[in-house]
matplotlib code that plots the C-alpha trace (Angstrom):
import matplotlib.pyplot as plt

x = [-16.6, -12.8, -12.2, -15.6, -14.7, -11.2, -12.9, -15.5, -12.9, -10.6, -13.7, -14.6, -11.0, -10.8, -13.9, -12.8, -9.3, -11.3, -13.5, -10.3, -9.9, -6.7, -5.0, -5.8, -3.4, -2.4, 0.2, 0.7, 3.2, 1.2, 1.5, -0.3, 0.3, 0.0, 2.7, 1.9, 3.1, 5.7, 4.5, 5.1, 4.2, 4.0, 2.7, -0.1, -1.1, -3.2, 0.0, -1.6, 0.5, -1.0, -0.1, -0.7, -4.6, -5.2, -5.2, -7.4, -11.1, -10.1, -8.1, -5.1, -3.1, 0.5, 2.6, 5.9, 6.8, 7.5, 5.7, 8.7, 8.7, 8.1, 6.8, 5.9, 4.3, 1.7, 0.9, 0.5, -1.6, -4.0, -4.4, -4.9, -7.7, -9.3, -8.5, -10.6, -13.5, -13.9, -13.7, -15.1, -18.7, -17.9, -14.7, -13.6, -10.1, -8.0, -5.2, -1.5, 0.7, 4.0, 6.7, 10.1, 11.3, 10.4, 13.0, 10.8, 7.3, 6.1, 2.2, 0.9, 2.7, 1.8, -2.2, -1.7, -0.5, -2.9, -6.2, -5.4, -6.0, -8.6, -9.3, -9.5, -5.8, -3.5, -0.5, 2.0, 5.9, 8.3, 11.9, 14.3, 15.3, 11.1, 10.5, 13.1, 12.1, 8.7, 9.0, 11.2, 8.9, 6.0, 8.6, 9.5, 12.6, 14.1, 17.4, 18.0, 20.3, 22.6, 19.8, 22.3, 21.5, 18.9, 17.1, 17.8, 16.1, 14.9, 14.9, 11.9, 9.8, 7.4, 5.3, 2.5, 2.0, -1.5, -2.6, -5.6, -8.1, -6.1, -2.9, -1.2, 0.8, -1.1, 0.7, 2.5, 1.6, 4.6, 4.6, 5.0, 8.2, 8.8, 11.3, 11.3, 8.7, 7.8, 7.3, 3.9, 0.9, -1.5, -4.9, -7.1, -4.6, -4.3, -8.0, -8.9, -5.6, -7.3, -10.7, -9.2, -7.1, -9.8, -12.5, -10.2, -8.5]
y = [-11.3, -10.4, -13.6, -13.6, -10.5, -11.5, -14.4, -12.9, -10.2, -13.0, -14.8, -11.5, -10.7, -14.3, -13.8, -10.5, -12.0, -14.8, -12.0, -10.7, -11.2, -12.7, -10.8, -12.6, -14.9, -13.6, -14.3, -10.1, -8.2, -6.8, -3.8, -4.5, -1.0, 1.0, 3.1, 7.1, 8.4, 11.5, 14.6, 14.1, 16.1, 14.7, 15.8, 13.8, 13.0, 17.0, 18.7, 19.3, 19.1, 16.1, 15.3, 13.3, 14.5, 12.5, 9.1, 10.0, 8.4, 5.2, 2.2, 3.1, 0.7, 2.0, 0.2, 1.7, 1.5, 3.8, 3.9, 2.8, -0.7, -3.4, -6.3, -5.8, -2.2, -3.1, -6.5, -5.7, -2.5, -5.0, -7.1, -3.8, -3.0, -6.0, -5.6, -2.1, -3.6, -6.4, -4.6, -1.0, -2.2, -3.0, -0.8, 2.9, 2.1, 4.1, 2.7, 5.1, 4.6, 6.5, 6.7, 6.5, 7.7, 11.5, 12.5, 10.8, 10.4, 14.1, 14.2, 14.3, 10.7, 9.7, 10.3, 8.4, 5.8, 5.2, 6.1, 3.0, 0.8, 3.0, 6.6, 6.7, 5.8, 8.0, 8.6, 10.6, 11.6, 13.9, 14.9, 12.1, 14.3, 14.6, 11.1, 8.5, 9.6, 8.9, 5.3, 4.7, 5.8, 3.7, 0.3, 0.3, 0.9, 1.5, 2.4, 4.3, 3.2, 5.6, 7.9, 9.7, 7.1, 7.3, 4.1, 3.1, 0.9, 1.4, -1.4, -1.1, -3.1, -5.3, -5.1, -3.1, -1.0, -0.7, 2.7, 2.7, 5.4, 7.5, 7.7, 5.2, 2.2, -0.9, -3.8, -4.9, -7.2, -9.1, -10.5, -14.3, -15.6, -18.7, -19.8, -18.1, -15.8, -12.2, -11.3, -10.1, -10.2, -13.2, -11.2, -13.7, -13.8, -10.2, -9.6, -12.1, -10.9, -7.3, -8.2, -10.0, -6.6, -4.3, -6.1, -6.8, -3.3]
z = [51.7, 50.1, 48.8, 47.4, 45.6, 44.3, 42.7, 41.1, 39.6, 38.4, 36.5, 35.1, 33.7, 32.5, 30.7, 29.2, 28.4, 26.6, 24.6, 22.8, 19.4, 18.1, 15.3, 11.9, 10.5, 6.7, 4.5, 4.6, 7.0, 9.1, 11.7, 14.6, 15.9, 13.0, 11.8, 11.5, 8.5, 8.1, 6.5, 2.8, -0.5, -3.9, -7.2, -8.8, -12.6, -12.6, -11.6, -8.1, -4.8, -2.7, 1.1, 4.0, 3.5, 0.7, 2.4, 5.0, 4.6, 2.5, 2.7, 0.2, -1.7, -2.9, -5.6, -6.6, -10.6, -13.5, -17.0, -18.7, -16.6, -19.2, -17.3, -13.3, -13.2, -15.9, -14.4, -11.2, -12.2, -13.9, -10.7, -8.4, -10.7, -10.3, -6.3, -6.6, -8.5, -6.0, -2.8, -3.4, -2.8, 0.9, 1.5, 0.5, -1.5, -3.5, -5.5, -5.9, -8.4, -7.3, -9.8, -9.0, -12.2, -12.1, -14.8, -17.4, -16.0, -15.8, -14.6, -18.2, -18.8, -15.5, -16.3, -19.3, -18.4, -15.1, -17.1, -19.3, -15.7, -13.9, -14.4, -10.7, -9.8, -8.3, -9.7, -8.0, -8.1, -6.7, -7.1, -5.0, -2.1, -1.3, -3.1, -1.4, 2.4, 1.6, -0.2, 3.0, 5.2, 3.6, 3.9, 0.4, -1.8, -5.0, -6.7, -9.7, -12.6, -14.6, -15.4, -17.5, -20.5, -22.6, -21.5, -17.9, -15.8, -12.1, -9.2, -7.1, -4.7, -6.0, -2.6, -1.8, 1.4, 2.3, 4.6, 6.7, 6.6, 9.2, 7.1, 8.8, 7.9, 8.3, 6.3, 3.6, 0.8, -0.6, -3.8, -4.8, -6.3, -8.7, -10.8, -14.3, -13.2, -12.7, -9.1, -8.6, -6.1, -5.7, -6.4, -4.4, -1.5, -1.2, -1.4, 1.0, 3.4, 3.2, 4.2, 7.3, 8.4, 7.3, 9.5, 12.7, 12.8]

ax = plt.figure().add_subplot(projection="3d")
ax.plot(x, y, z, "-o")
ax.set_aspect("equal")
plt.show()
């Protein structure tokens, strides 16, 4: 009887193991164990303080940039507009534009800038002591040039962070790099990868 019991249990375990879904294969960097974000406070385009609670209940695409950015930022926001339009009928999604140039990008400027792409986009920033830890926590980066100059640029990630409905970092979508082109996301690839991630997790 003991032998029969062990055989049955082995068969059940094999069956259960075989039923486990494999993680989706994507071009994105996916965190199998989502990372809980540390508490943060940013100021949005309406001058309101927003925190981790603003992430809860929807999938969130977070992109770094600044309103004086000549190329990557407007191109990526235009693509994220397409992404949001494509996904919103099936998934609750938000797009965040996080300015890494708080010296020049106040709430009014951020609102005017993002409304051009989509009035529902969230635009936010903070002083660097608050902003930098938040950016690092979502797996992205930026570096300031000499902001004492009248005109200056800001180096920043062209990747997009995906935060799930629990406020956890779930994936990073990386841009495509090609000679003599600006690194930006592949819209179709991002949409396809996101659907795989959202349906699995």
